[in-house]
Backbone of each chain as nested JSON, in Angstrom:
{
  "chains": [
    {"id": "A", "residues": [
      {"number": 1, "name": "MET", "atoms": {"N": [5.934, 0.408, -8.185], "CA": [6.333, 1.843, -7.604], "C": [7.741, 1.17, -6.401]}},
      {"number": 2, "name": "ARG", "atoms": {"N": [7.834, -0.185, -6.04], "CA": [8.798, -0.227, -5.065], "C": [9.592, -0.836, -5.334]}},
      {"number": 3, "name": "ASP", "atoms": {"N": [10.047, -0.572, -7.136], "CA": [11.502, -1.215, -7.218], "C": [11.5, 0.224, -7.878]}},
      {"number": 4, "name": "ARG", "atoms": {"N": [10.927, 1.306, -7.967], "CA": [11.852, 2.794, -8.149], "C": [11.645, 3.548, -7.489]}},
      {"number": 5, "name": "LEU", "atoms": {"N": [11.181, 2.919, -5.716], "CA": [11.887, 4.679, -4.521], "C": [12.362, 5.189, -4.798]}},
      {"number": 6, "name": "THR", "atoms": {"N": [13.627, 4.411, -5.019], "CA": [15.33, 5.394, -5.14], "C": [15.189, 6.593, -6.262]}},
      {"number": 7, "name": "GLU", "atoms": {"N": [14.4, 6.535, -6.929], "CA": [14.167, 7.733, -8.106], "C": [13.037, 8.597, -7.495]}},
      {"number": 8, "name": "LEU", "atoms": {"N": [12.783, 8.495, -5.952], "CA": [11.528, 9.744, -5.9], "C": [12.55, 10.557, -5.044]}},
      {"number": 9, "name": "GLY", "atoms": {"N": [14.058, 10.488, -5.058], "CA": [14.819, 11.524, -3.875], "C": [14.701, 10.924, -2.302]}},
      {"number": 10, "name": "ASP", "atoms": {"N": [15.438, 11.727, -1.157], "CA": [15.981, 11.643, -0.405], "C": [14.504, 11.988, 0.549]}},
      {"number": 11, "name": "THR", "atoms": {"N": [13.661, 12.989, 0.076], "CA": [12.811, 13.902, 0.405], "C": [11.487, 13.758, 0.216]}},
      {"number": 12, "name": "THR", "atoms": {"N": [11.082, 12.704, -0.112], "CA": [9.975, 12.156, -0.402], "C": [9.137, 11.298, 0.311]}},
      {"number": 13, "name": "ASP", "atoms": {"N": [8.425, 10.421, 0.525], "CA": [7.552, 8.985, 1.323], "C": [6.305, 8.536, 0.485]}},
      {"number": 14, "name": "VAL", "atoms": {"N": [6.57, 7.066, 0.903], "CA": [5.244, 6.681, -0.315], "C": [4.347, 6.051, 0.89]}},
      {"number": 15, "name": "VAL", "atoms": {"N": [3.385, 6.624, 1.04], "CA": [2.053, 6.036, 1.861], "C": [1.227, 4.626, 1.341]}},
      {"number": 16, "name": "LEU", "atoms": {"N": [1.194, 4.036, 1.894], "CA": [-0.27, 3.139, 1.013], "C": [-1.578, 3.332, 2.033]}},
      {"number": 17, "name": "ILE", "atoms": {"N": [-2.595, 3.648, 1.905], "CA": [-3.562, 3.68, 2.478], "C": [-4.368, 2.689, 2.256]}},
      {"number": 18, "name": "THR", "atoms": {"N": [-5.082, 1.593, 2.895], "CA": [-6.029, 0.757, 2.755], "C": [-7.196, 0.116, 3.566]}},
      {"number": 19, "name": "PHE", "atoms": {"N": [-8.111, 0.1, 2.975], "CA": [-9.587, -0.342, 4.708], "C": [-9.208, -1.826, 4.656]}},
      {"number": 20, "name": "THR", "atoms": {"N": [-8.278, -2.419, 4.353], "CA": [-8.216, -4.11, 4.416], "C": [-8.616, -4.251, 6.373]}},
      {"number": 21, "name": "ASP", "atoms": {"N": [-9.139, -5.261, 6.698], "CA": [-8.848, -5.857, 7.626], "C": [-7.509, -6.325, 8.068]}},
      {"number": 22, "name": "PRO", "atoms": {"N": [-7.074, -5.57, 9.317], "CA": [-5.459, -5.525, 9.705], "C": [-5.028, -7.069, 9.608]}},
      {"number": 23, "name": "GLU", "atoms": {"N": [-6.041, -7.941, 9.961], "CA": [-5.674, -9.656, 10.009], "C": [-5.651, -9.859, 8.352]}},
      {"number": 24, "name": "LYS", "atoms": {"N": [-6.063, -9.684, 7.351], "CA": [-6.163, -9.768, 5.981], "C": [-4.481, -9.447, 5.47]}},
      {"number": 25, "name": "LEU", "atoms": {"N": [-4.442, -8.096, 6.032], "CA": [-3.366, -7.36, 5.244], "C": [-2.198, -8.257, 6.051]}},
      {"number": 26, "name": "GLU", "atoms": {"N": [-1.946, -8.204, 7.445], "CA": [-0.691, -9.488, 7.502], "C": [-0.113, -10.112, 6.608]}},
      {"number": 27, "name": "ALA", "atoms": {"N": [-1.739, -11.255, 5.995], "CA": [-0.869, -11.701, 4.574], "C": [-0.36, -11.296, 3.766]}},
      {"number": 28, "name": "TYR", "atoms": {"N": [-1.143, -10.345, 3.39], "CA": [-0.65, -9.041, 1.701], "C": [1.098, -9.062, 1.926]}},
      {"number": 29, "name": "THR", "atoms": {"N": [1.267, -8.133, 3.052], "CA": [1.973, -7.618, 3.235], "C": [2.968, -8.973, 3.568]}},
      {"number": 30, "name": "ALA", "atoms": {"N": [2.861, -9.923, 3.677], "CA": [3.755, -10.771, 3.81], "C": [4.471, -11.093, 2.381]}},
      {"number": 31, "name": "ARG", "atoms": {"N": [3.289, -11.648, 1.427], "CA": [3.19, -11.913, 0.969], "C": [4.154, -10.854, -0.407]}},
      {"number": 32, "name": "ASN", "atoms": {"N": [3.91, -9.952, -0.275], "CA": [4.135, -8.717, -1.107], "C": [5.785, -7.76, -1.066]}},
      {"number": 33, "name": "GLU", "atoms": {"N": [5.594, -7.77, 0.384], "CA": [7.381, -7.496, 1.307], "C": [7.037, -6.099, 0.911]}},
      {"number": 34, "name": "LEU", "atoms": {"N": [6.078, -5.085, 1.605], "CA": [6.391, -3.238, 0.701], "C": [6.943, -3.022, 2.099]}},
      {"number": 35, "name": "PRO", "atoms": {"N": [7.917, -2.081, 1.2], "CA": [8.972, -1.203, 1.282], "C": [8.5, -0.015, 2.026]}},
      {"number": 36, "name": "PHE", "atoms": {"N": [7.007, 0.43, 1.829], "CA": [7.075, 1.642, 2.56], "C": [6.026, 1.49, 3.471]}},
      {"number": 37, "name": "PRO", "atoms": {"N": [5.381, 2.313, 4.509], "CA": [4.703, 1.974, 5.439], "C": [3.18, 1.973, 4.794]}},
      {"number": 38, "name": "ILE", "atoms": {"N": [2.07, 1.522, 5.622], "CA": [0.96, 1.215, 4.974], "C": [-0.138, 1.953, 6.93]}},
      {"number": 39, "name": "LEU", "atoms": {"N": [-0.92, 2.705, 5.8], "CA": [-2.043, 2.869, 7.122], "C": [-3.372, 2.747, 6.697]}},
      {"number": 40, "name": "ILE", "atoms": {"N": [-3.768, 2.35, 8.241], "CA": [-5.312, 1.904, 7.819], "C": [-6.481, 2.805, 8.099]}},
      {"number": 41, "name": "ASP", "atoms": {"N": [-7.17, 2.825, 6.952], "CA": [-8.312, 3.265, 7.209], "C": [-10.044, 2.846, 7.172]}},
      {"number": 42, "name": "ARG", "atoms": {"N": [-10.118, 2.203, 8.089], "CA": [-11.76, 1.017, 8.511], "C": [-12.886, 1.727, 7.715]}},
      {"number": 43, "name": "ASP", "atoms": {"N": [-13.103, 2.792, 8.309], "CA": [-14.036, 3.741, 7.929], "C": [-14.399, 4.183, 6.912]}},
      {"number": 44, "name": "ARG", "atoms": {"N": [-12.552, 4.564, 5.707], "CA": [-12.714, 4.939, 4.979], "C": [-12.903, 6.684, 4.23]}},
      {"number": 45, "name": "ALA", "atoms": {"N": [-12.368, 7.353, 5.716], "CA": [-12.796, 8.354, 5.885], "C": [-12.059, 9.253, 5.789]}},
      {"number": 46, "name": "ALA", "atoms": {"N": [-10.647, 8.543, 5.641], "CA": [-9.548, 9.444, 4.595], "C": [-10.131, 9.31, 2.877]}},
      {"number": 47, "name": "TYR", "atoms": {"N": [-10.462, 7.911, 2.916], "CA": [-10.972, 8.049, 1.128], "C": [-12.622, 9.048, 0.446]}},
      {"number": 48, "name": "ARG", "atoms": {"N": [-13.142, 8.954, 1.812], "CA": [-13.579, 10.001, 1.488], "C": [-13.142, 11.662, 1.122]}},
      {"number": 49, "name": "ALA", "atoms": {"N": [-12.678, 11.604, 2.354], "CA": [-11.863, 12.763, 2.437], "C": [-11.102, 13.859, 1.256]}},
      {"number": 50, "name": "PHE", "atoms": {"N": [-10.778, 12.984, 0.342], "CA": [-9.964, 12.711, -1.181], "C": [-10.835, 12.497, -1.816]}},
      {"number": 51, "name": "GLY", "atoms": {"N": [-11.939, 12.425, -1.719], "CA": [-13.032, 12.35, -2.891], "C": [-13.566, 10.833, -3.499]}},
      {"number": 52, "name": "LEU", "atoms": {"N": [-12.883, 10.142, -2.915], "CA": [-12.646, 8.533, -3.614], "C": [-14.45, 7.872, -3.114]}},
      {"number": 53, "name": "GLY", "atoms": {"N": [-14.967, 7.895, -4.311], "CA": [-16.283, 7.197, -3.786], "C": [-16.227, 5.892, -4.04]}},
      {"number": 54, "name": "ARG", "atoms": {"N": [-17.334, 5.35, -4.337], "CA": [-17.31, 4.16, -5.01], "C": [-17.915, 3.909, -6.244]}},
      {"number": 55, "name": "GLY", "atoms": {"N": [-17.48, 2.901, -6.834], "CA": [-17.426, 2.763, -8.56], "C": [-19.086, 2.104, -8.517]}},
      {"number": 56, "name": "SER", "atoms": {"N": [-19.599, 2.176, -9.735], "CA": [-20.354, 1.506, -10.192], "C": [-19.982, 0.168, -10.337]}},
      {"number": 57, "name": "LEU", "atoms": {"N": [-21.711, -0.969, -10.23], "CA": [-21.327, -2.282, -11.172], "C": [-20.616, -2.637, -11.98]}},
      {"number": 58, "name": "ALA", "atoms": {"N": [-21.203, -1.657, -13.218], "CA": [-20.581, -2.384, -14.696], "C": [-19.554, -1.697, -14.643]}},
      {"number": 59, "name": "ARG", "atoms": {"N": [-18.826, -0.874, -13.906], "CA": [-17.195, -0.391, -14.69], "C": [-16.663, -1.054, -13.372]}},
      {"number": 60, "name": "VAL", "atoms": {"N": [-17.036, -1.411, -12.494], "CA": [-15.345, -1.773, -11.751], "C": [-15.56, -3.797, -12.14]}},
      {"number": 61, "name": "TRP", "atoms": {"N": [-17.049, -4.183, -12.724], "CA": [-16.838, -5.511, -12.816], "C": [-16.845, -5.335, -14.299]}},
      {"number": 62, "name": "GLY", "atoms": {"N": [-16.129, -4.776, -15.224], "CA": [-16.625, -4.6, -16.152], "C": [-15.755, -5.499, -17.146]}},
      {"number": 63, "name": "TRP", "atoms": {"N": [-15.267, -5.197, -18.487], "CA": [-14.421, -6.133, -19.293], "C": [-12.623, -6.141, -18.713]}},
      {"number": 64, "name": "ARG", "atoms": {"N": [-12.515, -5.391, -18.196], "CA": [-11.048, -5.505, -17.674], "C": [-11.122, -6.55, -16.205]}},
      {"number": 65, "name": "ALA", "atoms": {"N": [-12.341, -6.454, -15.6], "CA": [-12.168, -7.719, -14.611], "C": [-12.176, -8.9, -15.0]}},
      {"number": 66, "name": "GLY", "atoms": {"N": [-13.405, -8.763, -16.311], "CA": [-13.334, -10.235, -16.75], "C": [-12.116, -10.411, -17.464]}},
      {"number": 67, "name": "ARG", "atoms": {"N": [-11.845, -9.881, -17.601], "CA": [-9.966, -10.232, -19.018], "C": [-9.42, -10.537, -17.705]}},
      {"number": 68, "name": "ARG", "atoms": {"N": [-8.985, -10.2, -16.675], "CA": [-8.202, -10.404, -15.337], "C": [-8.513, -11.844, -15.047]}},
      {"number": 69, "name": "TYR", "atoms": {"N": [-9.578, -12.099, -15.144], "CA": [-10.328, -13.539, -14.479], "C": [-9.961, -14.582, -15.514]}},
      {"number": 70, "name": "VAL", "atoms": {"N": [-9.978, -13.903, -16.57], "CA": [-9.333, -14.883, -17.892], "C": [-8.171, -15.556, -17.641]}},
      {"number": 71, "name": "GLU", "atoms": {"N": [-6.82, -14.593, -16.805], "CA": [-5.584, -14.507, -16.952], "C": [-5.633, -15.055, -16.226]}},
      {"number": 72, "name": "ILE", "atoms": {"N": [-6.065, -15.485, -14.833], "CA": [-6.588, -16.046, -13.524], "C": [-6.896, -17.499, -13.838]}},
      {"number": 73, "name": "LEU", "atoms": {"N": [-8.008, -17.528, -14.709], "CA": [-8.311, -18.987, -15.043], "C": [-7.063, -20.004, -15.869]}},
      {"number": 74, "name": "ARG", "atoms": {"N": [-6.785, -18.972, -16.844], "CA": [-5.485, -19.552, -17.993], "C": [-4.347, -20.14, -16.9]}},
      {"number": 75, "name": "ALA", "atoms": {"N": [-3.788, -19.478, -15.846], "CA": [-3.058, -19.693, -15.061], "C": [-2.815, -20.802, -13.746]}},
      {"number": 76, "name": "ASP", "atoms": {"N": [-3.82, -20.297, -13.095], "CA": [-4.126, -21.542, -11.83], "C": [-5.717, -21.878, -12.234]}},
      {"number": 77, "name": "GLY", "atoms": {"N": [-6.189, -22.094, -13.285], "CA": [-7.81, -22.899, -13.199], "C": [-8.657, -22.88, -12.373]}},
      {"number": 78, "name": "LEU", "atoms": {"N": [-9.463, -22.868, -11.588], "CA": [-10.18, -22.856, -10.791], "C": [-9.52, -22.675, -9.186]}},
      {"number": 79, "name": "SER", "atoms": {"N": [-8.422, -23.258, -9.039], "CA": [-8.336, -22.901, -7.703], "C": [-7.474, -21.262, -7.67]}},
      {"number": 80, "name": "GLY", "atoms": {"N": [-7.393, -20.522, -8.859], "CA": [-6.909, -19.3, -8.353], "C": [-7.666, -18.657, -7.587]}},
      {"number": 81, "name": "LEU", "atoms": {"N": [-9.412, -19.391, -8.392], "CA": [-10.467, -17.887, -8.063], "C": [-10.825, -18.074, -6.859]}},
      {"number": 82, "name": "ARG", "atoms": {"N": [-10.636, -16.662, -6.205], "CA": [-11.266, -16.592, -4.899], "C": [-11.799, -15.555, -4.603]}},
      {"number": 83, "name": "ARG", "atoms": {"N": [-13.58, -16.167, -3.412], "CA": [-14.61, -15.16, -3.432], "C": [-13.905, -13.852, -3.093]}},
      {"number": 84, "name": "PRO", "atoms": {"N": [-14.194, -12.092, -3.229], "CA": [-13.659, -11.258, -2.681], "C": [-14.468, -10.797, -1.722]}},
      {"number": 85, "name": "GLU", "atoms": {"N": [-13.64, -10.547, -0.468], "CA": [-14.325, -11.025, 0.524], "C": [-14.559, -8.89, 0.804]}},
      {"number": 86, "name": "GLU", "atoms": {"N": [-13.993, -8.17, 0.02], "CA": [-14.443, -6.827, 0.725], "C": [-14.683, -6.086, 0.061]}},
      {"number": 87, "name": "ASP", "atoms": {"N": [-15.569, -4.896, -0.2], "CA": [-16.014, -3.988, -0.959], "C": [-15.276, -3.806, -2.34]}},
      {"number": 88, "name": "THR", "atoms": {"N": [-15.521, -4.31, -3.557], "CA": [-14.689, -4.042, -4.178], "C": [-15.529, -2.913, -5.251]}},
      {"number": 89, "name": "LEU", "atoms": {"N": [-16.024, -2.237, -4.965], "CA": [-16.951, -1.003, -5.475], "C": [-15.879, 0.403, -4.99]}},
      {"number": 90, "name": "GLN", "atoms": {"N": [-15.277, -0.17, -3.816], "CA": [-14.769, 0.813, -3.65], "C": [-13.586, 1.245, -4.328]}},
      {"number": 91, "name": "LEU", "atoms": {"N": [-13.226, 3.228, -5.361], "CA": [-12.482, 2.916, -6.082], "C": [-11.01, 3.521, -5.39]}},
      {"number": 92, "name": "GLY", "atoms": {"N": [-10.24, 3.515, -5.45], "CA": [-9.236, 3.987, -5.193], "C": [-8.07, 5.4, -5.881]}},
      {"number": 93, "name": "GLY", "atoms": {"N": [-7.356, 5.75, -5.161], "CA": [-6.751, 6.944, -5.862], "C": [-5.202, 7.127, -5.812]}},
      {"number": 94, "name": "ASP", "atoms": {"N": [-4.626, 7.629, -6.445], "CA": [-3.002, 8.259, -6.37], "C": [-2.812, 9.76, -6.064]}},
      {"number": 95, "name": "PHE", "atoms": {"N": [-1.944, 10.835, -5.292], "CA": [-1.739, 11.415, -5.135], "C": [-0.807, 12.274, -4.296]}},
      {"number": 96, "name": "VAL", "atoms": {"N": [-0.316, 13.379, -4.346], "CA": [1.108, 13.495, -4.211], "C": [0.745, 15.156, -3.864]}},
      {"number": 97, "name": "VAL", "atoms": {"N": [1.767, 14.871, -2.067], "CA": [1.303, 16.558, -1.598], "C": [2.609, 16.973, -1.076]}},
      {"number": 98, "name": "GLY", "atoms": {"N": [2.345, 18.069, -1.324], "CA": [4.121, 19.067, -1.096], "C": [4.579, 18.98, -0.278]}},
      {"number": 99, "name": "PRO", "atoms": {"N": [5.962, 19.498, 0.459], "CA": [6.255, 19.709, 1.681], "C": [5.282, 20.437, 2.491]}},
      {"number": 100, "name": "ASP", "atoms": {"N": [4.526, 21.473, 1.503], "CA": [4.004, 22.595, 2.508], "C": [2.506, 22.389, 2.341]}},
      {"number": 101, "name": "GLY", "atoms": {"N": [1.972, 20.878, 2.544], "CA": [0.797, 19.908, 2.834], "C": [-0.091, 20.822, 1.169]}},
      {"number": 102, "name": "ILE", "atoms": {"N": [0.35, 21.01, 0.577], "CA": [-0.306, 21.336, -1.274], "C": [-0.459, 19.947, -1.204]}},
      {"number": 103, "name": "LEU", "atoms": {"N": [-1.97, 20.045, -1.874], "CA": [-2.326, 19.107, -3.09], "C": [-1.768, 18.905, -4.234]}},
      {"number": 104, "name": "GLU", "atoms": {"N": [-0.817, 18.483, -4.743], "CA": [0.154, 19.048, -6.263], "C": [-0.385, 18.031, -7.363]}},
      {"number": 105, "name": "TYR", "atoms": {"N": [-1.635, 16.592, -6.883], "CA": [-1.573, 15.88, -8.152], "C": [-2.842, 15.298, -7.406]}},
      {"number": 106, "name": "GLY", "atoms": {"N": [-4.128, 14.326, -8.168], "CA": [-4.557, 14.217, -7.744], "C": [-5.202, 13.448, -8.568]}},
      {"number": 107, "name": "PHE", "atoms": {"N": [-5.143, 12.052, -8.777], "CA": [-6.153, 11.066, -9.713], "C": [-6.921, 9.846, -8.725]}},
      {"number": 108, "name": "TRP", "atoms": {"N": [-7.768, 10.317, -9.54], "CA": [-9.143, 9.327, -8.793], "C": [-9.529, 8.661, -9.987]}},
      {"number": 109, "name": "GLY", "atoms": {"N": [-9.608, 7.116, -9.077], "CA": [-9.543, 5.958, -10.143], "C": [-10.869, 5.82, -10.653]}},
      {"number": 110, "name": "GLU", "atoms": {"N": [-11.361, 5.121, -11.423], "CA": [-12.812, 5.203, -11.87], "C": [-12.742, 3.304, -12.25]}},
      {"number": 111, "name": "GLY", "atoms": {"N": [-11.889, 2.627, -11.896], "CA": [-12.418, 1.082, -11.405], "C": [-10.787, 0.208, -11.296]}},
      {"number": 112, "name": "PRO", "atoms": {"N": [-11.074, -0.405, -11.151], "CA": [-10.031, -1.118, -10.08], "C": [-8.525, -0.949, -10.807]}},
      {"number": 113, "name": "ASP", "atoms": {"N": [-8.54, -0.811, -11.839], "CA": [-7.25, -1.182, -12.636], "C": [-6.882, 0.284, -13.25]}},
      {"number": 114, "name": "ASP", "atoms": {"N": [-7.19, 1.361, -13.057], "CA": [-7.725, 2.526, -13.111], "C": [-6.66, 3.381, -12.29]}},
      {"number": 115, "name": "ARG", "atoms": {"N": [-5.351, 3.873, -12.736], "CA": [-5.027, 4.205, -11.968], "C": [-2.786, 4.899, -13.361]}},
      {"number": 116, "name": "PRO", "atoms": {"N": [-2.202, 5.393, -12.126], "CA": [-1.543, 6.752, -12.886], "C": [-0.007, 5.33, -12.967]}},
      {"number": 117, "name": "SER", "atoms": {"N": [0.402, 5.8, -14.365], "CA": [1.765, 5.45, -14.461], "C": [2.742, 5.836, -13.577]}},
      {"number": 118, "name": "VAL", "atoms": {"N": [3.876, 4.744, -13.042], "CA": [4.158, 5.303, -11.784], "C": [5.207, 6.136, -12.715]}},
      {"number": 119, "name": "ASP", "atoms": {"N": [5.38, 6.094, -14.16], "CA": [6.178, 7.594, -14.239], "C": [5.491, 8.861, -14.642]}},
      {"number": 120, "name": "ASP", "atoms": {"N": [4.052, 8.892, -14.347], "CA": [3.428, 9.745, -14.075], "C": [3.686, 10.625, -12.564]}},
      {"number": 121, "name": "LEU", "atoms": {"N": [3.644, 9.299, -11.724], "CA": [3.757, 9.908, -10.404], "C": [5.294, 10.49, -10.577]}},
      {"number": 122, "name": "ILE", "atoms": {"N": [6.05, 10.07, -10.895], "CA": [7.667, 10.432, -10.382], "C": [7.96, 11.684, -11.168]}},
      {"number": 123, "name": "ALA", "atoms": {"N": [7.337, 11.566, -12.257], "CA": [7.443, 13.031, -12.779], "C": [7.176, 13.836, -12.301]}},
      {"number": 124, "name": "GLU", "atoms": {"N": [5.648, 13.481, -11.101], "CA": [5.044, 14.752, -10.858], "C": [5.781, 15.137, -9.459]}},
      {"number": 125, "name": "VAL", "atoms": {"N": [6.039, 14.237, -8.825], "CA": [7.134, 14.273, -7.455], "C": [8.579, 15.234, -8.452]}},
      {"number": 126, "name": "HIS", "atoms": {"N": [8.764, 14.925, -9.225], "CA": [9.936, 15.671, -9.855], "C": [9.721, 17.226, -9.926]}},
      {"number": 127, "name": "ARG", "atoms": {"N": [8.393, 16.985, -10.428], "CA": [8.119, 18.829, -10.969], "C": [7.83, 19.263, -9.425]}},
      {"number": 128, "name": "ILE", "atoms": {"N": [7.847, 18.602, -8.56], "CA": [7.277, 19.467, -7.792], "C": [8.661, 20.234, -6.907]}},
      {"number": 129, "name": "GLN", "atoms": {"N": [9.87, 19.321, -6.622], "CA": [11.593, 19.03, -6.138], "C": [11.763, 20.186, -6.919]}},
      {"number": 130, "name": "ARG", "atoms": {"N": [11.784, 20.825, -8.496], "CA": [11.762, 21.856, -8.614], "C": [12.109, 22.703, -8.245]}}
    ]},
    {"id": "B", "residues": [
      {"number": 1, "name": "MET", "atoms": {"N": [-24.463, 2.583, -9.874], "CA": [-24.707, 4.204, -9.769], "C": [-23.323, 4.139, -9.051]}},
      {"number": 2, "name": "THR", "atoms": {"N": [-21.5, 5.287, -9.718], "CA": [-21.021, 5.675, -8.97], "C": [-21.035, 6.628, -7.834]}},
      {"number": 3, "name": "THR", "atoms": {"N": [-20.991, 6.38, -6.165], "CA": [-21.187, 6.975, -5.645], "C": [-20.131, 8.58, -6.289]}},
      {"number": 4, "name": "THR", "atoms": {"N": [-20.623, 10.037, -6.085], "CA": [-19.576, 11.141, -6.316], "C": [-19.363, 12.162, -5.068]}},
      {"number": 5, "name": "LEU", "atoms": {"N": [-18.027, 12.287, -4.608], "CA": [-17.701, 12.705, -3.366], "C": [-17.157, 14.723, -4.063]}},
      {"number": 6, "name": "ASN", "atoms": {"N": [-16.899, 15.291, -2.86], "CA": [-16.273, 16.588, -2.928], "C": [-14.874, 16.162, -3.5]}},
      {"number": 7, "name": "ARG", "atoms": {"N": [-14.536, 16.371, -4.28], "CA": [-13.19, 16.376, -4.397], "C": [-12.313, 17.529, -4.417]}},
      {"number": 8, "name": "PRO", "atoms": {"N": [-10.919, 17.834, -3.247], "CA": [-9.845, 18.738, -2.938], "C": [-9.4, 19.073, -4.179]}},
      {"number": 9, "name": "THR", "atoms": {"N": [-9.289, 20.576, -4.307], "CA": [-8.832, 21.035, -5.226], "C": [-7.379, 20.67, -5.888]}},
      {"number": 10, "name": "VAL", "atoms": {"N": [-6.429, 20.66, -6.576], "CA": [-5.327, 19.981, -6.638], "C": [-4.764, 21.555, -6.84]}},
      {"number": 11, "name": "GLY", "atoms": {"N": [-3.578, 21.499, -5.76], "CA": [-3.252, 23.519, -6.105], "C": [-3.6, 24.215, -4.307]}},
      {"number": 12, "name": "GLY", "atoms": {"N": [-4.92, 23.256, -3.694], "CA": [-5.19, 23.625, -2.289], "C": [-4.19, 22.9, -1.262]}},
      {"number": 13, "name": "PRO", "atoms": {"N": [-4.928, 23.364, -0.034], "CA": [-4.891, 21.811, 0.791], "C": [-4.944, 20.772, 0.669]}},
      {"number": 14, "name": "ALA", "atoms": {"N": [-4.447, 19.946, 1.386], "CA": [-4.468, 18.408, 0.964], "C": [-5.12, 18.522, 2.213]}},
      {"number": 15, "name": "PRO", "atoms": {"N": [-6.041, 18.076, 2.47], "CA": [-7.157, 16.745, 3.555], "C": [-6.437, 16.35, 4.498]}},
      {"number": 16, "name": "ASP", "atoms": {"N": [-6.91, 17.3, 6.154], "CA": [-5.641, 16.642, 6.938], "C": [-5.753, 15.41, 7.477]}},
      {"number": 17, "name": "ILE", "atoms": {"N": [-5.808, 14.571, 7.624], "CA": [-6.084, 13.225, 7.843], "C": [-5.324, 12.272, 9.121]}},
      {"number": 18, "name": "THR", "atoms": {"N": [-5.678, 11.934, 9.402], "CA": [-5.513, 10.998, 10.862], "C": [-5.476, 8.934, 10.642]}},
      {"number": 19, "name": "LEU", "atoms": {"N": [-4.692, 8.721, 10.861], "CA": [-4.718, 7.083, 10.89], "C": [-3.842, 6.415, 11.594]}},
      {"number": 20, "name": "VAL", "atoms": {"N": [-4.586, 5.133, 11.635], "CA": [-3.464, 4.369, 12.255], "C": [-2.363, 3.63, 11.249]}},
      {"number": 21, "name": "ASP", "atoms": {"N": [-1.146, 3.234, 11.221], "CA": [-0.491, 2.588, 10.913], "C": [-0.717, 1.103, 11.569]}},
      {"number": 22, "name": "THR", "atoms": {"N": [0.308, 0.037, 10.954], "CA": [-0.26, -1.821, 11.008], "C": [0.107, -1.811, 12.418]}},
      {"number": 23, "name": "SER", "atoms": {"N": [0.449, -0.569, 13.726], "CA": [0.928, -1.609, 15.248], "C": [-0.374, -0.508, 15.686]}},
      {"number": 24, "name": "GLY", "atoms": {"N": [-1.14, -0.47, 15.26], "CA": [-2.221, 0.326, 15.852], "C": [-1.818, 2.551, 16.203]}},
      {"number": 25, "name": "GLN", "atoms": {"N": [-0.622, 2.344, 15.79], "CA": [-0.149, 3.94, 16.313], "C": [-0.755, 5.195, 15.114]}},
      {"number": 26, "name": "PRO", "atoms": {"N": [-1.537, 6.055, 15.603], "CA": [-2.14, 6.899, 15.052], "C": [-1.042, 8.159, 14.401]}},
      {"number": 27, "name": "ARG", "atoms": {"N": [-1.31, 8.422, 13.201], "CA": [-0.274, 9.241, 12.323], "C": [-1.245, 9.773, 11.28]}},
      {"number": 28, "name": "ARG", "atoms": {"N": [-0.844, 11.124, 11.513], "CA": [-1.387, 12.413, 10.97], "C": [-0.492, 12.936, 9.32]}},
      {"number": 29, "name": "LEU", "atoms": {"N": [-1.116, 13.507, 8.355], "CA": [-1.202, 13.235, 7.221], "C": [0.018, 14.996, 7.109]}},
      {"number": 30, "name": "GLU", "atoms": {"N": [-0.386, 15.856, 8.404], "CA": [0.29, 17.217, 8.504], "C": [1.439, 17.051, 9.157]}},
      {"number": 31, "name": "SER", "atoms": {"N": [1.764, 15.974, 9.767], "CA": [2.994, 15.555, 11.118], "C": [4.114, 15.229, 9.697]}},
      {"number": 32, "name": "ARG", "atoms": {"N": [3.979, 15.323, 7.87], "CA": [4.659, 14.633, 7.361], "C": [5.252, 16.252, 5.882]}},
      {"number": 33, "name": "ARG", "atoms": {"N": [4.384, 17.296, 6.809], "CA": [5.278, 18.287, 6.466], "C": [6.258, 18.612, 6.361]}},
      {"number": 34, "name": "GLY", "atoms": {"N": [7.043, 19.365, 5.416], "CA": [8.632, 19.361, 5.254], "C": [8.838, 18.544, 3.852]}},
      {"number": 35, "name": "ARG", "atoms": {"N": [8.435, 17.083, 3.98], "CA": [8.873, 16.175, 3.139], "C": [7.496, 16.18, 2.069]}},
      {"number": 36, "name": "THR", "atoms": {"N": [7.749, 14.978, 0.735], "CA": [6.708, 15.293, -0.229], "C": [6.087, 14.116, 0.065]}},
      {"number": 37, "name": "THR", "atoms": {"N": [5.386, 13.727, -0.4], "CA": [4.27, 12.135, 0.397], "C": [3.411, 12.174, -1.587]}},
      {"number": 38, "name": "VAL", "atoms": {"N": [4.015, 10.458, -1.149], "CA": [2.711, 9.673, -2.152], "C": [1.675, 9.228, -1.35]}},
      {"number": 39, "name": "LEU", "atoms": {"N": [0.302, 9.467, -1.821], "CA": [-0.466, 8.405, -0.67], "C": [-1.013, 7.717, -2.215]}},
      {"number": 40, "name": "ILE", "atoms": {"N": [-1.226, 6.4, -1.67], "CA": [-1.791, 5.352, -2.825], "C": [-2.608, 5.179, -1.453]}},
      {"number": 41, "name": "PHE", "atoms": {"N": [-4.471, 5.288, -2.569], "CA": [-5.162, 4.957, -1.836], "C": [-5.195, 3.084, -2.892]}},
      {"number": 42, "name": "HIS", "atoms": {"N": [-5.219, 2.186, -1.343], "CA": [-5.073, 0.889, -2.378], "C": [-6.838, 0.715, -3.25]}},
      {"number": 43, "name": "ARG", "atoms": {"N": [-6.557, -0.001, -3.89], "CA": [-8.39, -1.16, -4.243], "C": [-8.401, -1.936, -3.411]}},
      {"number": 44, "name": "HIS", "atoms": {"N": [-9.262, -2.568, -3.393], "CA": [-9.617, -3.902, -3.037], "C": [-8.372, -4.785, -2.678]}},
      {"number": 45, "name": "ILE", "atoms": {"N": [-8.269, -5.782, -1.669], "CA": [-7.012, -6.885, -1.289], "C": [-8.211, -8.145, -1.634]}},
      {"number": 46, "name": "HIS", "atoms": {"N": [-7.413, -8.64, -2.82], "CA": [-8.491, -10.06, -2.799], "C": [-7.769, -10.829, -1.854]}}
    ]}
  ]
}
């Protein structure tokens, strides 16, 4: 998304919401140079308000996660693996809120890699702007 | 087991949330009225 922000137009903002500890977040943002604001939701009240619960162990740590770990092992060996320090079962989501405060689009992820394509998000924004 | 929560309705009002930014300043979603906002709720960070 960060590479395609200009496609959203001048009247659209992207906001990243996270429950990450601010100290860990600092290192993360330094690594990733995010060009949009980050809001912190430590108690996950906003996650709950948007209907984002926790996934099942089997779904979150299923074959996709296994495949990802194989990729990390191939690329970096054991040194590439880090023990997760946060709630890996918390599900994420992506939403578009229109200028009138109406929820125009919602995507509720069912696993860690489950998210809409950037093309879909941009198309939704363009639909609202028409 | 997956935790199921009530989801806000697409086409209805978005939940009015207030969070803090990385400087600790409160930011309210409602204050973004007049602009389209894409909210990305992040999954956990490794």
